[in-house]
C-alpha positions as CSV (number, residue, x, y, z in Angstrom):
1,M,0.0,0.0,0.0
2,A,1.3,3.5,-0.9
3,I,-0.1,6.9,-0.1
4,W,0.6,9.8,-2.4
5,H,0.7,13.2,-0.6
6,I,0.1,16.1,-3.0
7,S,-0.2,19.8,-2.3
8,G,-1.9,21.2,-5.4
9,G,-1.9,24.6,-7.2
10,K,1.7,24.7,-8.2
11,R,2.8,25.3,-11.8
12,L,5.1,22.7,-13.4
13,E,8.3,24.1,-15.0
14,G,11.4,22.5,-16.5
15,A,12.5,19.5,-18.5
16,C,12.7,15.8,-17.9
17,F,13.4,12.6,-19.7
18,V,10.6,10.1,-20.2
19,Q,11.0,6.5,-19.1
20,G,11.2,3.4,-21.4
21,S,7.9,1.9,-22.4
22,K,6.2,-0.6,-20.1
23,N,4.0,-1.9,-22.9
24,A,7.0,-2.4,-25.2
25,A,9.3,-4.0,-22.5
26,L,6.8,-6.6,-21.3
27,P,6.3,-8.5,-24.6
28,I,10.0,-8.3,-25.4
29,L,10.8,-9.9,-22.0
30,A,8.3,-12.7,-22.8
31,A,9.8,-13.2,-26.3
32,S,13.3,-13.6,-24.8
33,V,12.5,-17.2,-24.0
34,L,11.7,-18.0,-27.7
35,T,15.2,-19.3,-28.3
36,P,18.4,-20.0,-26.3
37,A,20.1,-16.6,-26.3
38,V,21.5,-13.8,-24.3
39,T,19.4,-10.6,-24.4
40,E,20.7,-7.2,-23.2
41,L,18.0,-4.5,-23.0
42,I,18.5,-0.9,-22.2
43,N,16.0,1.8,-21.3
44,V,13.8,-0.7,-19.4
45,P,11.8,1.1,-16.7
46,R,12.0,-0.1,-13.1
47,L,8.4,-1.1,-12.5
48,S,6.5,-3.8,-10.5
49,D,5.3,-5.3,-13.8
50,V,8.8,-5.6,-15.1
51,D,9.8,-7.2,-11.7
52,A,7.0,-9.7,-12.2
53,S,8.2,-10.6,-15.7
54,L,11.7,-11.1,-14.4
55,R,10.4,-13.4,-11.7
56,I,8.6,-15.5,-14.3
57,L,11.7,-15.8,-16.4
58,R,13.7,-17.0,-13.4
59,Q,10.9,-19.5,-12.6
60,L,11.2,-20.9,-16.1
61,G,15.0,-21.4,-15.5
62,C,16.4,-18.3,-17.1
63,V,19.0,-15.9,-15.7
64,A,17.2,-12.5,-15.5
65,E,18.5,-9.5,-13.8
66,Q,17.9,-5.7,-13.8
67,R,20.4,-3.1,-12.9
68,D,19.1,0.4,-13.1
69,N,17.5,0.6,-16.5
70,D,19.5,-2.3,-18.0
71,V,18.2,-5.9,-18.1
72,Y,20.3,-9.0,-18.8
73,I,18.6,-12.3,-19.7
74,D,20.2,-15.7,-20.5
75,S,17.5,-18.0,-21.8
76,S,19.9,-20.9,-22.6
77,A,18.3,-23.2,-20.0
78,V,14.5,-23.2,-19.9
79,T,13.7,-25.9,-17.3
80,S,9.9,-25.4,-17.0
81,C,7.0,-24.6,-19.3
82,E,4.6,-23.9,-16.4
83,I,3.9,-20.5,-14.8
84,P,2.4,-20.7,-11.3
85,R,-1.1,-19.2,-10.8
86,E,0.2,-16.6,-8.3
87,M,2.6,-15.2,-10.9
88,M,0.0,-15.2,-13.7
89,E,-2.4,-13.2,-11.4
90,T,0.1,-10.4,-10.9
91,M,-0.4,-8.8,-14.3
92,R,-2.3,-9.1,-17.5
93,S,0.9,-9.2,-19.7
94,S,1.9,-12.6,-18.2
95,V,-0.3,-14.1,-21.0
96,L,2.4,-13.2,-23.5
97,F,4.6,-16.0,-22.2
98,M,2.1,-18.4,-23.8
99,G,3.2,-18.0,-27.4
100,A,6.9,-17.9,-26.4
101,L,6.8,-21.1,-24.3
102,L,4.7,-22.9,-26.9
103,A,7.3,-22.1,-29.5
104,R,10.2,-23.0,-27.3
105,C,9.0,-26.1,-25.5
106,G,6.0,-27.3,-27.5
107,E,3.9,-27.0,-24.4
108,V,2.8,-24.3,-21.9
109,R,0.7,-24.5,-18.8
110,L,-0.7,-21.4,-17.1
111,T,-3.8,-19.8,-15.8
112,R,-5.8,-16.8,-17.0
113,P,-3.9,-13.6,-16.3
114,G,-4.6,-10.8,-13.8
115,G,-4.0,-7.0,-14.1
116,C,-6.3,-4.0,-13.9
117,K,-10.0,-4.7,-13.8
118,L,-11.1,-2.8,-16.9
119,G,-13.9,-5.2,-18.0
120,E,-13.9,-8.2,-20.2
121,R,-10.5,-9.0,-21.8
122,P,-10.8,-12.6,-22.8
123,V,-7.8,-14.5,-24.2
124,D,-10.0,-16.3,-26.8
125,M,-8.3,-14.6,-29.7
126,H,-4.9,-15.6,-28.4
127,L,-6.0,-19.2,-28.1
128,S,-7.7,-19.3,-31.6
129,A,-4.5,-17.9,-33.2
130,L,-2.3,-20.6,-31.5
131,E,-4.8,-23.3,-32.6
132,A,-4.5,-22.0,-36.2
133,L,-0.8,-22.5,-35.9
134,G,-1.3,-26.1,-34.9
135,A,-1.7,-26.0,-31.1
136,E,-4.1,-28.1,-29.1
137,V,-5.7,-26.2,-26.3
138,E,-7.2,-27.6,-23.2
139,E,-9.0,-25.5,-20.6
140,D,-10.0,-26.6,-17.1
141,G,-11.5,-23.7,-15.2
142,C,-8.9,-21.0,-15.1
143,T,-6.1,-23.4,-16.2
144,I,-4.9,-23.4,-19.8
145,V,-2.7,-26.0,-21.5
146,C,-1.4,-25.6,-25.0
147,R,0.6,-28.3,-26.8
148,A,2.0,-28.7,-30.3
149,N,4.4,-31.2,-31.7
150,R,5.1,-28.7,-34.4
151,L,3.7,-25.3,-35.5
152,C,2.8,-24.6,-39.1
153,G,2.4,-21.3,-40.8
154,S,-1.2,-20.1,-41.3
155,V,-3.3,-17.1,-42.3
156,I,-4.7,-15.7,-39.1
157,N,-7.4,-13.0,-39.2
158,L,-7.9,-11.3,-35.9
159,P,-11.5,-10.1,-35.6
160,Y,-10.3,-7.1,-33.5
161,P,-6.9,-5.5,-33.5
162,S,-5.9,-6.9,-30.0
163,V,-2.4,-5.8,-29.0
164,G,-1.8,-8.9,-26.9
165,A,-3.2,-11.4,-29.4
166,T,-1.1,-9.8,-32.1
167,E,2.1,-10.0,-30.0
168,N,1.4,-13.6,-28.9
169,T,0.8,-14.7,-32.5
170,M,4.0,-12.9,-33.7
171,I,6.1,-14.6,-31.1
172,A,4.7,-18.1,-31.6
173,A,4.8,-17.8,-35.4
174,C,8.6,-17.4,-35.3
175,A,8.8,-21.2,-34.6
176,A,6.3,-22.2,-37.2
177,E,7.2,-24.0,-40.4
178,G,6.3,-21.9,-43.5
179,T,4.7,-18.5,-43.7
180,T,2.3,-16.9,-41.2
181,T,0.2,-13.9,-42.2
182,I,-1.6,-12.0,-39.5
183,T,-4.4,-9.8,-40.8
184,G,-6.4,-7.3,-38.7
185,A,-3.2,-6.9,-36.6
186,A,-2.8,-4.2,-34.0
187,R,-0.7,-1.3,-35.2
188,E,0.6,0.2,-32.0
189,P,4.3,1.5,-31.9
190,E,5.0,-1.2,-29.2
191,I,4.2,-3.8,-31.9
192,V,6.9,-2.3,-34.1
193,D,9.4,-2.4,-31.2
194,L,8.6,-6.1,-30.7
195,Q,9.2,-6.7,-34.4
196,E,12.6,-5.0,-34.2
197,Y,13.6,-7.2,-31.3
198,L,12.4,-10.4,-33.0
199,R,14.4,-9.5,-36.1
200,K,17.5,-9.1,-34.0
201,L,16.7,-12.5,-32.4
202,G,16.6,-14.0,-35.9
203,A,13.0,-13.7,-37.1
204,Y,12.1,-12.9,-40.7
205,I,9.2,-10.6,-40.0
206,S,7.7,-7.5,-41.6
207,G,4.6,-5.4,-41.6
208,A,4.4,-4.3,-38.0
209,G,2.7,-0.9,-37.8
210,T,0.2,-2.0,-40.5
211,S,-2.7,-4.3,-40.2
212,K,-0.9,-7.1,-42.0
213,I,2.2,-8.8,-40.5
214,T,4.1,-11.6,-42.2
215,I,6.5,-14.1,-40.4
216,C,8.4,-16.4,-42.7
217,G,11.2,-18.1,-40.9
218,F,13.7,-17.9,-38.1
219,A,17.5,-18.1,-38.0
220,A,18.4,-17.9,-34.3
221,E,21.0,-15.5,-33.0
222,R,22.8,-16.1,-29.7
223,H,23.3,-12.5,-28.5
224,V,20.9,-9.6,-28.9
225,G,21.0,-6.0,-27.8
226,H,18.0,-3.7,-27.9
227,R,16.9,-0.3,-26.7
228,V,13.2,-0.2,-25.5
229,M,11.2,2.7,-27.1
230,P,10.0,5.6,-24.9
231,D,6.7,5.4,-23.1
232,R,4.1,7.3,-25.0
233,I,1.5,7.0,-22.2
234,A,4.0,8.3,-19.5
235,A,4.7,11.2,-21.9
236,S,1.0,11.9,-22.2
237,T,0.7,11.8,-18.4
238,F,3.2,14.6,-17.9
239,L,1.6,16.7,-20.7
240,C,-1.8,16.3,-19.1
241,A,-0.4,17.2,-15.7
242,A,1.1,20.4,-17.0
243,A,-2.0,21.2,-18.9
244,A,-4.1,20.9,-15.8
245,A,-1.9,22.6,-13.3
246,G,-0.5,25.2,-15.7
247,G,3.2,25.4,-16.6
248,D,5.9,25.2,-19.2
249,I,7.5,21.7,-19.5
250,E,9.7,20.0,-22.0
251,L,9.8,16.2,-22.4
252,R,13.0,14.7,-23.8
253,G,13.8,11.4,-25.4
254,V,10.3,10.9,-26.8
255,D,8.7,10.4,-30.3
256,P,5.9,13.0,-30.5
257,S,4.3,11.2,-33.4
258,Q,3.4,8.3,-31.2
259,F,1.1,10.3,-29.0
260,S,-0.2,12.8,-31.6
261,P,-3.9,12.3,-30.7
262,V,-3.2,13.4,-27.1
263,R,-1.3,16.4,-28.4
264,H,-4.1,17.3,-30.7
265,F,-6.8,17.5,-28.0
266,L,-4.5,19.3,-25.5
267,N,-3.8,21.8,-28.3
268,A,-7.5,22.1,-29.0
269,A,-8.1,22.7,-25.3
270,G,-5.8,25.7,-25.3
271,C,-2.3,24.5,-24.7
272,D,0.6,25.6,-26.8
273,I,2.7,22.6,-28.0
274,I,5.9,22.6,-29.9
275,S,7.2,19.2,-31.1
276,G,10.8,18.4,-32.1
277,K,12.3,15.2,-33.4
278,R,12.9,13.8,-30.0
279,S,11.2,16.3,-27.7
280,V,7.9,18.1,-27.0
281,R,7.2,21.3,-25.1
282,L,3.9,22.3,-23.7
283,T,2.8,25.6,-22.2
284,S,-0.5,26.0,-20.4
285,D,-2.0,28.8,-18.2
286,G,-4.3,26.1,-16.7
287,K,-7.3,27.8,-18.2
288,L,-8.6,25.3,-20.7
289,S,-11.6,25.0,-22.9
290,S,-13.5,21.8,-23.9
291,P,-12.1,20.2,-27.1
292,G,-15.5,18.6,-27.7
293,R,-16.0,14.8,-28.1
294,I,-13.2,12.3,-27.5
295,V,-13.6,8.7,-28.7
296,T,-11.1,6.0,-27.7
297,E,-10.0,3.8,-30.6
298,P,-7.2,1.3,-31.4
299,Y,-4.0,3.0,-32.7
300,P,-3.6,5.4,-34.4
301,G,-6.8,6.6,-32.8
302,F,-7.0,8.2,-29.3
303,P,-5.6,5.6,-26.8
304,T,-7.9,4.2,-24.1
305,D,-4.9,4.4,-21.7
306,A,-4.9,8.2,-22.1
307,Q,-8.6,8.7,-21.6
308,P,-8.5,9.0,-17.7
309,L,-5.4,11.2,-18.1
310,L,-7.0,13.7,-20.5
311,M,-10.3,13.6,-18.5
312,A,-8.3,14.7,-15.4
313,A,-6.6,17.4,-17.3
314,L,-10.0,18.8,-18.5
315,L,-11.8,18.9,-15.1
316,R,-11.6,22.7,-15.0
317,A,-12.0,23.3,-18.8
318,S,-14.9,25.5,-19.7
319,G,-17.8,23.8,-21.4
320,K,-18.9,20.2,-21.9
321,T,-16.5,17.4,-22.9
322,V,-17.8,14.0,-23.9
323,F,-15.7,10.9,-23.6
324,S,-16.8,7.8,-25.6
325,E,-15.0,4.6,-24.5
326,T,-15.0,1.9,-27.2
327,V,-12.2,-0.3,-26.0
328,F,-13.0,-1.4,-22.4
329,D,-16.4,-1.6,-20.8
330,K,-15.3,-0.7,-17.3
331,R,-12.9,2.2,-18.0
332,F,-14.8,4.8,-16.1
333,A,-14.2,3.6,-12.5
334,H,-11.9,6.6,-12.0
335,T,-14.7,9.1,-12.5
336,A,-16.1,8.5,-9.0
337,E,-12.6,9.3,-7.5
338,L,-12.3,12.4,-9.7
339,A,-15.7,13.6,-8.3
340,R,-14.1,13.7,-4.8
341,F,-12.1,16.7,-6.0
342,G,-15.3,18.4,-7.1
343,A,-15.4,17.3,-10.7
344,D,-18.8,17.2,-12.5
345,I,-19.0,14.0,-14.4
346,T,-22.0,11.9,-15.5
347,V,-21.5,8.4,-16.7
348,N,-24.0,6.6,-18.9
349,G,-22.7,3.2,-20.1
350,R,-19.7,3.7,-22.2
351,E,-20.1,7.5,-22.4
352,A,-19.0,10.1,-19.8
353,Q,-20.1,13.8,-19.9
354,L,-17.7,16.2,-18.2
355,W,-18.8,19.7,-17.3
356,G,-15.8,21.9,-16.4
357,V,-15.9,23.4,-12.8
358,R,-14.4,26.6,-11.6
359,S,-12.2,25.1,-9.0
360,L,-11.1,21.7,-7.6
361,F,-10.3,21.0,-4.0
362,G,-7.9,18.7,-2.2
363,A,-9.4,15.3,-1.4
364,V,-8.7,11.7,-0.3
365,A,-9.1,9.4,-3.3
366,S,-8.1,5.9,-4.4
367,A,-6.2,4.6,-7.4
368,T,-8.8,2.4,-9.1
369,D,-6.3,1.1,-11.6
370,L,-3.0,2.1,-13.2
371,R,-4.2,5.0,-15.4
372,G,-7.0,5.9,-13.0
373,G,-4.4,6.4,-10.3
374,A,-2.4,8.6,-12.5
375,A,-5.6,10.6,-13.3
376,A,-6.2,11.1,-9.5
377,V,-2.6,12.5,-9.2
378,I,-3.2,14.9,-12.1
379,A,-6.5,16.1,-10.5
380,A,-4.7,16.6,-7.1
381,L,-1.9,18.6,-8.8
382,S,-4.5,21.1,-10.2
383,A,-6.6,21.2,-7.0
384,E,-6.4,23.7,-4.2
385,G,-5.1,22.3,-0.9
386,E,-3.8,19.0,0.2
387,S,-4.7,15.6,-1.3
388,M,-3.9,12.0,-0.6
389,I,-4.1,9.2,-3.2
390,I,-4.4,5.7,-1.6
391,D,-2.9,3.2,-4.0
392,G,-2.7,-0.6,-3.6
393,G,0.2,-0.8,-6.0
394,H,-1.4,0.2,-9.3
395,I,0.7,3.4,-10.1
396,V,4.1,1.7,-9.7
397,R,3.1,-0.9,-12.2
398,G,3.5,1.6,-15.0
399,Y,5.4,4.6,-13.7
400,E,9.0,4.8,-12.7
401,N,9.8,7.4,-10.1
402,L,6.6,9.4,-10.9
403,D,6.8,11.5,-7.7
404,G,10.5,12.2,-8.3
405,R,10.0,13.3,-11.9
406,L,7.1,15.5,-10.9
407,R,9.1,17.1,-8.1
408,S,11.8,17.9,-10.6
409,L,9.2,19.9,-12.4
410,G,8.1,21.8,-9.3
411,A,5.3,19.7,-8.0
412,D,4.8,19.3,-4.2
413,I,4.4,15.5,-4.1
414,Y,5.8,12.5,-2.4
415,M,5.0,8.8,-2.0
416,E,4.8,7.1,1.4
417,I,5.0,3.3,1.5
């Protein structure tokens, strides 16, 4: 349990570097067991989800260590193809080991994964894709067993551009004989980063970043080095915090094109934004206006992970803002916590209407999930007075040293464990 103490009403000023991407690092960590090899990763954020992945790797027989933002993995000796239930329940991304272990061992035993409770996120697409590659799937309650004497290339049409299903299929298909084509694939930048890692590992793979990905062979390498891409959702978090509290910040080591929908709506709300090749600067007086309707969509649309963040940034924006959530059916749990600060939000199914209020006030709120917790922090930064955010471990799953980075920009915030 952590308690975030925040004294709001202070402008954010200065520059900071953005951490490596959680959502890129986790599938790469899972993919490292695909073949016996040494993997050296840099720019890996220190997060509880990364720690959980490293524990799984060690459980499987790998050497897996993190020192600062560098990770060393030796997957030469995989001694188990089973992931215990308590490890699977720690995070949603544990399911990505399914494709890697099936490819490496011909069998994998695990349970349905945990993570943030954002609504139905079935693994049916993952399993259907693996079956199309030749796996036999058995389910007994929460337990899943996949077996395959050999995997064969196939045409796999994903009915929805699921990021996890795309990643699992990409990884498993590296061990398949022949050519695999994934249509309806997710297009997120993290998919591109995984492709780059798999190429270094020996995969003949192309198309990531489009809706069609092709995998047609694998020539294993024994030593791989890779730099994890910057975290576009962490970058969006800092931009939303400065937009809400007011300030002038520069984010360094980012790719602004990867979070252009967030920049678009912040600019429409009244922020001045200047983007460079590897940086972005935002200036805000904290007096924002509604940018209208915001609809979450798969990439390159507005990301569902940024929806709570932008909502928190617009709590004092004049006018009405409508958020339509099309990805997860329980993504508005944070609205009740934002209301504790004085926000005026009405939720009807998958739509939330936000009316900007004149002022927010310090409150005691809870982190409902990873991005909901970050949204509560943003609200507290722009509120008058003292706030406490009670967090059962959500925020540290996705943010490295969030309080320290915000303090470096002038925020009055610290985390008590």
